[in-house]
Backbone as CSV, one residue per row, in Angstrom:
resi,resn,N_x,N_y,N_z,CA_x,CA_y,CA_z,C_x,C_y,C_z
1,UNK,-1.396,11.216,-16.143,-1.493,10.730,-14.869,-1.031,11.245,-13.562
2,UNK,-0.688,10.298,-12.672,0.190,11.186,-11.266,0.518,9.825,-10.671
3,UNK,1.906,10.244,-9.607,2.323,9.034,-9.141,2.612,9.048,-7.770
4,UNK,2.457,8.375,-7.351,2.598,8.552,-5.680,3.327,7.310,-5.485
5,UNK,4.665,8.113,-4.482,5.106,7.059,-3.524,4.639,6.985,-2.394
6,UNK,4.676,5.544,-1.782,4.718,5.925,-0.442,5.093,4.696,0.645
7,UNK,5.404,4.353,1.963,6.198,3.563,2.318,5.775,2.966,3.533
8,UNK,6.244,2.062,3.697,6.240,1.452,5.306,6.695,-0.064,5.747
9,UNK,6.817,-0.156,6.877,7.908,-1.224,7.409,7.235,-2.247,7.419
10,UNK,7.443,-3.425,7.488,7.156,-5.121,8.258,7.911,-4.809,9.468
11,UNK,7.058,-6.003,10.246,7.832,-6.601,11.228,9.134,-7.132,10.839
12,UNK,10.092,-6.752,11.686,11.398,-7.379,11.538,11.354,-8.926,11.737
13,UNK,11.022,-9.929,11.050,10.879,-10.974,11.505,11.018,-11.893,9.901
14,UNK,11.737,-12.950,9.854,12.353,-13.751,8.318,10.728,-14.276,8.258
15,UNK,10.382,-14.509,8.734,9.297,-15.845,8.735,8.133,-15.285,8.228
16,UNK,7.835,-13.842,9.014,6.467,-13.069,8.525,6.680,-12.394,7.814
17,UNK,8.005,-11.799,7.189,8.677,-11.245,5.655,8.077,-12.461,4.614
18,UNK,8.641,-12.982,5.180,8.137,-14.629,3.357,6.841,-14.833,3.518
19,UNK,6.036,-14.980,4.780,4.850,-14.839,4.475,3.896,-13.816,3.565
20,UNK,4.239,-12.810,4.402,4.206,-11.231,3.572,4.045,-11.363,2.110
21,UNK,5.343,-11.764,1.541,5.421,-12.158,0.405,5.043,-12.935,-0.529
22,UNK,4.459,-14.116,-0.016,3.909,-15.479,-0.416,2.263,-14.854,-0.599
23,UNK,1.995,-14.387,0.224,0.398,-13.719,0.271,0.621,-12.480,-1.104
24,UNK,1.403,-11.908,-1.253,1.393,-11.101,-2.179,1.376,-11.473,-3.152
25,UNK,1.797,-13.062,-3.433,2.054,-13.478,-5.034,0.508,-13.821,-5.757
26,UNK,-0.748,-13.794,-4.511,-1.603,-13.854,-5.168,-2.900,-12.963,-3.963
27,UNK,-2.749,-12.582,-4.142,-3.573,-10.569,-3.447,-5.342,-11.016,-4.006
28,UNK,-5.594,-11.402,-3.243,-7.186,-11.652,-3.524,-8.071,-10.680,-4.286
29,UNK,-9.083,-11.673,-5.199,-9.766,-10.573,-6.532,-10.470,-9.357,-5.817
30,UNK,-10.627,-9.510,-4.944,-11.804,-8.166,-4.233,-10.951,-7.097,-4.030
31,UNK,-9.526,-7.298,-3.239,-8.121,-6.408,-3.166,-7.939,-5.511,-4.381
32,UNK,-7.555,-6.780,-5.881,-7.370,-5.915,-6.864,-8.572,-5.115,-7.213
33,UNK,-9.616,-5.595,-7.157,-10.739,-4.617,-7.893,-11.157,-3.458,-7.379
34,UNK,-10.675,-3.782,-5.944,-10.858,-2.423,-5.113,-9.787,-1.523,-5.213
35,UNK,-9.027,-1.662,-5.709,-7.879,-0.713,-5.870,-8.039,-0.212,-7.760
36,UNK,-8.261,-1.084,-8.402,-8.304,-0.587,-9.834,-9.587,0.527,-9.602
37,UNK,-10.233,0.298,-8.921,-11.933,0.772,-9.047,-11.881,1.963,-8.325
38,UNK,-10.778,2.199,-7.418,-10.601,3.824,-7.102,-10.324,4.381,-7.768
39,UNK,-8.984,4.105,-8.817,-8.867,4.892,-10.108,-7.075,4.901,-9.983
40,UNK,-7.213,3.728,-9.241,-5.440,3.298,-9.452,-4.891,2.733,-10.436
41,UNK,-4.557,2.716,-11.067,-4.186,2.097,-12.794,-3.291,0.931,-12.946
42,UNK,-2.022,1.926,-11.648,-1.276,0.192,-11.727,-0.351,0.719,-10.088
43,UNK,0.140,-0.179,-9.826,0.593,0.093,-8.449,1.973,-1.398,-8.333
44,UNK,2.602,-0.792,-7.991,3.822,-2.044,-7.476,4.452,-1.416,-5.960
45,UNK,4.927,-2.861,-5.333,5.600,-2.497,-4.071,6.670,-2.989,-3.859
46,UNK,7.811,-2.376,-3.666,9.076,-2.972,-3.684,9.439,-3.502,-1.873
47,UNK,10.485,-4.025,-1.859,10.994,-4.344,-0.665,12.284,-4.032,-0.359
48,UNK,12.893,-3.856,0.747,14.184,-4.441,0.973,14.561,-4.334,2.618
49,UNK,15.002,-5.090,3.200,14.872,-5.530,4.111,13.537,-5.583,4.804
50,UNK,13.063,-4.868,5.621,11.632,-4.622,6.286,11.134,-3.427,5.510
51,UNK,11.629,-2.964,5.053,11.065,-1.461,4.508,10.720,-1.805,3.349
52,UNK,9.398,-1.647,3.009,8.418,-1.852,1.990,8.200,0.268,0.977
53,UNK,8.143,0.220,-0.230,8.013,1.180,-0.501,7.226,0.772,-2.040
54,UNK,5.565,1.881,-2.274,4.682,1.684,-2.975,4.687,2.295,-3.837
55,UNK,4.562,1.881,-5.562,4.444,3.204,-6.179,3.446,2.717,-6.982
56,UNK,2.399,3.652,-6.921,0.860,4.341,-7.664,0.768,5.375,-8.618
57,UNK,0.447,4.813,-9.231,-0.167,5.564,-10.689,-1.386,5.595,-10.654
58,UNK,-2.343,6.921,-11.353,-3.376,7.219,-10.838,-4.283,7.732,-12.195
59,UNK,-5.133,7.841,-11.656,-5.798,8.250,-13.006,-6.179,9.797,-12.335
60,UNK,-7.125,10.582,-12.928,-7.297,12.480,-12.538,-8.485,12.010,-11.786
61,UNK,-9.376,11.168,-11.686,-10.513,11.046,-10.768,-10.265,10.723,-9.754
62,UNK,-8.879,10.065,-9.232,-8.545,9.628,-7.591,-8.489,10.360,-7.166
63,UNK,-8.641,9.752,-5.862,-8.525,10.593,-4.510,-8.008,9.840,-3.820
64,UNK,-7.587,9.964,-2.302,-7.468,9.017,-0.959,-8.486,9.299,-0.240
65,UNK,-9.017,10.767,-0.159,-9.983,10.168,0.563,-11.301,9.703,0.126
66,UNK,-11.861,9.414,-1.155,-12.860,8.604,-1.454,-12.246,6.876,-1.598
67,UNK,-11.054,7.108,-1.645,-10.380,5.161,-1.802,-10.308,5.400,-0.321
68,UNK,-10.086,5.910,1.278,-10.412,5.234,2.192,-11.492,5.315,2.479
69,UNK,-13.002,5.896,1.830,-14.446,5.894,2.160,-14.505,4.239,1.489
70,UNK,-14.328,4.185,0.150,-14.326,2.670,-0.142,-14.180,2.006,0.677
71,UNK,-12.827,1.968,1.313,-12.268,0.886,1.718,-12.904,0.247,2.857
72,UNK,-13.709,1.832,3.674,-14.241,1.416,5.301,-15.772,0.278,4.701
73,UNK,-16.105,0.528,3.559,-17.565,0.135,3.057,-17.640,-1.122,2.766
74,UNK,-16.292,-1.896,2.600,-16.051,-2.886,1.594,-15.493,-3.231,2.838
75,UNK,-16.019,-4.539,3.272,-16.037,-6.177,4.410,-14.546,-6.847,3.865
76,UNK,-14.619,-7.002,2.625,-13.096,-7.628,2.383,-12.227,-6.899,2.262
77,UNK,-11.986,-5.671,2.174,-10.787,-5.075,2.260,-10.315,-4.799,3.977
78,UNK,-11.652,-4.401,4.595,-11.322,-4.486,5.813,-10.758,-5.890,6.656
79,UNK,-11.275,-7.197,6.320,-10.128,-8.491,6.354,-8.951,-8.375,5.920
80,UNK,-8.788,-7.566,4.335,-7.533,-7.678,4.188,-6.554,-7.191,5.056
81,UNK,-6.958,-5.774,5.293,-5.935,-4.622,6.342,-5.720,-5.253,7.630
82,UNK,-6.531,-5.859,8.279,-6.638,-6.851,9.424,-5.922,-7.798,9.121
83,UNK,-5.452,-8.427,8.185,-4.547,-9.908,8.324,-3.110,-8.822,7.678
84,UNK,-3.073,-7.845,7.071,-1.793,-7.452,7.146,-1.310,-6.735,8.269
85,UNK,-2.308,-6.473,9.097,-1.242,-5.576,10.791,-0.709,-6.773,10.922
86,UNK,-0.537,-8.065,10.934,-0.173,-9.206,11.451,1.725,-8.784,10.830
87,UNK,1.250,-8.311,9.781,2.814,-8.415,9.512,4.078,-7.147,9.400
88,UNK,3.332,-5.991,9.039,3.144,-4.250,9.047,3.197,-3.547,10.470
89,UNK,4.234,-2.492,10.472,4.170,-1.482,10.995,4.447,-0.214,10.599
90,UNK,3.670,0.682,11.530,4.335,1.971,10.938,5.754,2.617,11.221
91,UNK,5.932,2.966,10.018,7.443,3.843,9.883,7.498,4.334,10.943
92,UNK,8.738,4.850,11.608,9.048,6.550,12.554,8.796,7.822,11.766
93,UNK,7.927,7.640,12.939,6.937,9.224,12.441,5.862,9.030,11.755
94,UNK,5.101,8.248,11.986,4.051,7.883,11.392,3.354,8.528,12.302
95,UNK,1.854,9.054,11.784,0.293,8.965,13.014,0.044,8.145,13.548
96,UNK,-0.460,7.821,14.470,-1.315,7.199,14.828,-2.255,6.354,13.918
97,UNK,-2.328,4.617,14.062,-3.077,4.108,13.243,-2.675,4.671,11.756
98,UNK,-1.851,5.268,10.937,-1.252,5.441,9.454,-0.414,4.397,9.557
99,UNK,-0.839,4.098,8.142,-0.064,2.609,7.757,1.216,3.378,6.488
100,UNK,0.628,3.157,5.424,1.076,3.921,4.026,1.627,5.216,4.705
101,UNK,2.941,5.881,4.168,2.768,7.047,4.292,3.370,7.383,2.919
102,UNK,3.062,9.073,2.629,3.903,9.176,1.911,4.933,9.621,1.623
103,UNK,5.912,9.451,0.315,7.569,9.882,0.361,7.252,11.574,-0.452
104,UNK,8.055,12.302,-0.304,8.322,13.447,-0.759,9.483,12.986,-1.721
105,UNK,9.274,13.475,-3.029,9.973,13.924,-4.467,11.335,14.819,-3.810
106,UNK,12.239,14.918,-3.654,13.163,15.450,-3.878,13.880,15.439,-4.920
107,UNK,14.048,14.338,-6.091,14.763,14.844,-7.286,13.953,13.784,-8.113
108,UNK,14.362,14.877,-9.453,13.546,14.158,-10.627,14.680,14.722,-12.358
109,UNK,14.392,13.924,-12.847,15.625,13.772,-14.114,14.371,13.322,-15.159
110,UNK,14.703,14.125,-16.032,14.097,13.709,-17.599,14.664,14.272,-18.698
111,UNK,14.675,13.185,-19.237,15.156,13.098,-20.748,14.568,14.094,-22.199
């Protein structure tokens, strides 16, 4: 199993941040199915202030390119992504149109 960590910012507005968190308490079933069917086995999102941190645990068949292709072809995912942009903004240094940005691991400790 592989683990990826990504980051994204929210618009720094307490009302929008609150609404974003509320929406994520009841993520649409179609979105959850899309995530799982892409080979993502587990996903967690954490927030500090307006910075988000996502951890994805994926199976061996997972591919970011394949996930992107699936998302583009899925109308419900496109609706979700449009809705999310109401709350989200790219982190500094992100490429134009880039949302979640991959983070680089700089340290790991194992027992």
